C-alpha positions as a printed Julia matrix, in Angstrom:
199×3 Matrix{Float64}:
 66.99   9.84  106.48
 64.44   9.1   109.21
 63.21  11.94  111.42
 61.99  10.96  114.84
 59.48  13.11  116.71
 59.74  13.12  120.48
 56.4   12.82  122.34
 56.63  16.28  123.9
 52.87  16.74  123.8
 52.52  14.23  126.62
 53.65  16.96  129.01
 50.57  19.07  128.27
 47.88  16.64  129.5
 50.11  15.78  132.46
 50.31  19.47  133.46
 46.54  19.84  133.03
 45.95  16.85  135.24
 48.15  18.3   137.99
 46.21  21.58  138.11
 43.31  19.74  139.69
 45.55  18.75  142.59
 47.27  22.1   143.16
 45.62  25.01  144.96
 46.94  28.48  144.12
 44.91  30.2   146.85
 41.5   30.26  148.49
 38.27  31.32  146.89
 38.14  35.04  146.05
 35.92  37.19  148.31
 32.41  37.95  147.13
 33.16  41.68  147.17
 35.92  44.12  148.08
 35.73  47.26  150.23
 36.91  50.69  149.15
 36.6   54.33  150.19
 34.36  56.58  148.12
 34.78  60.38  148.41
 31.7   62.32  149.47
 32.93  65.24  147.33
 34.79  65.0   144.03
 36.41  67.54  141.74
 34.32  68.31  138.62
 35.5   67.22  135.21
 37.21  69.86  133.09
 40.34  72.0   133.36
 42.26  71.58  136.6
 43.26  74.26  139.07
 46.38  76.23  138.15
 48.97  77.16  140.74
 49.35  80.82  141.57
 50.01  83.29  144.32
 46.43  82.98  145.55
 46.3   79.18  145.33
 48.63  76.94  147.34
 50.18  73.76  145.97
 49.48  70.93  148.4
 51.47  67.71  148.24
 49.7   64.75  149.84
 52.46  62.29  150.68
 52.21  58.55  151.29
 50.85  57.86  154.76
 52.58  55.63  157.28
 50.65  52.92  159.07
 51.2   50.29  161.78
 51.57  46.63  160.85
 47.93  45.84  161.63
 46.86  48.09  158.73
 49.65  47.1   156.34
 47.33  44.43  154.94
 44.05  44.38  153.01
 42.1   43.02  156.0
 39.86  44.99  158.39
 41.26  44.84  161.95
 38.96  44.17  164.9
 39.95  45.3   168.39
 38.58  42.42  170.47
 40.0   43.87  173.69
 42.73  46.3   174.74
 45.33  43.61  174.05
 43.69  41.35  171.43
 43.4   41.9   167.7
 41.57  39.87  165.07
 40.4   40.51  161.51
 36.81  40.77  160.32
 35.73  37.61  158.54
 35.35  37.93  154.75
 36.18  41.65  154.82
 38.91  42.68  152.37
 39.96  46.1   151.06
 40.61  46.47  147.35
 44.1   47.7   148.35
 45.88  48.7   151.55
 43.92  51.22  153.68
 46.66  53.89  153.8
 46.61  54.18  149.99
 42.83  54.41  149.88
 42.8   57.04  152.62
 45.53  59.09  150.94
 43.52  59.27  147.71
 40.36  60.13  149.66
 42.08  63.04  151.43
 43.64  64.29  148.2
 40.33  64.2   146.33
 38.5   65.93  149.2
 41.01  68.81  149.16
 40.97  68.92  145.35
 37.15  69.06  145.2
 37.15  72.5   146.82
 38.97  74.05  143.89
 41.07  76.26  146.14
 44.41  74.5   145.76
 46.47  72.54  143.27
 46.79  69.06  144.77
 49.66  66.78  143.8
 50.17  63.28  145.12
 53.35  62.18  143.41
 56.22  61.65  145.81
 58.68  63.12  143.3
 56.9   66.48  143.01
 57.29  67.76  146.57
 59.64  70.56  145.46
 56.63  72.27  143.86
 54.61  72.23  147.08
 53.86  75.22  149.26
 52.26  72.87  151.81
 53.14  69.22  152.41
 50.7   66.89  154.16
 51.92  63.63  155.64
 51.05  61.51  158.63
 50.16  58.12  160.05
 46.89  56.26  159.67
 46.67  54.79  163.18
 43.29  53.08  162.99
 40.8   52.11  160.34
 38.87  49.21  161.76
 36.19  47.89  164.06
 36.03  48.1   167.86
 34.11  45.03  169.08
 33.79  46.34  172.63
 31.82  49.42  171.55
 30.41  48.15  168.22
 32.07  51.1   166.49
 33.89  51.75  163.23
 36.94  53.86  164.09
 39.32  55.95  162.01
 42.28  57.81  163.55
 44.93  59.81  161.74
 47.94  61.74  163.01
 48.54  64.53  160.5
 51.69  66.57  159.9
 51.46  69.83  157.94
 54.73  71.37  156.71
 54.75  74.78  155.03
 57.4   75.97  152.6
 59.08  78.08  155.29
 59.58  74.95  157.4
 56.78  75.46  159.93
 55.58  72.07  161.2
 52.12  71.59  162.74
 50.62  68.32  163.96
 47.1   67.27  164.83
 45.23  64.06  165.58
 41.91  63.45  163.83
 39.39  60.86  164.94
 35.92  59.8   163.84
 33.64  57.01  165.08
 30.42  55.48  163.83
 28.63  53.7   166.68
 25.98  50.98  166.7
 27.6   49.1   163.82
 27.08  45.34  163.54
 30.17  43.21  162.93
 29.3   42.46  159.31
 31.37  43.29  156.24
 28.94  45.6   154.45
 27.92  47.5   157.59
 31.5   47.99  158.79
 32.68  49.03  155.33
 29.93  51.64  154.99
 30.59  53.0   158.49
 34.35  53.25  157.86
 33.66  55.15  154.63
 31.51  57.68  156.52
 34.13  58.1   159.26
 37.0   58.42  156.77
 35.13  61.07  154.79
 34.46  63.04  157.96
 38.16  63.06  158.79
 39.1   63.92  155.2
 36.81  66.97  155.41
 38.36  68.03  158.72
 41.86  67.62  157.27
 40.91  69.72  154.23
 39.63  72.49  156.55
 42.81  72.28  158.64
 45.15  72.41  155.67
 43.28  75.35  154.16
 43.39  77.25  157.46
 47.17  76.94  157.58
């Protein structure tokens, strides 16, 4: 009996040859932007919930379409929007800002902070809101962060507040804008932590 082998291995060099003609995306950016908390919780045992310590749930933040991407928006005018060249977040800004706020509150050691959406029943205070702006204003050379916060206590009391921070005199360059946005975001995170604690 004669066994015939089909030349299946010919498909491999053909596929390798095609990869030189197919582009699966542009070149990756040289670096990615992120938010780094100015204050972090120390390593070791976490904070336990109790009568004297609230349980704060930091929910996922909403955001407009301009921030539902990993690009840094630039307000060119009151009616024109662009994105900063070669500036990319490591993930979407609302997620980064949520973690920054949660870590800032947690670092104070005065509350048990949870950020899982399925654990809200444990919370004595729920924090949610909308990240309105986290970008660059070309008209004023400013890095701008705006956040509309909603605080809901266990008894159903709802309080809202808008937070805003600007860093002026910022050149329209990736590293400078990223650093300025990190400063502004940390300032707002601190203000939110103060506001939540006061409630």
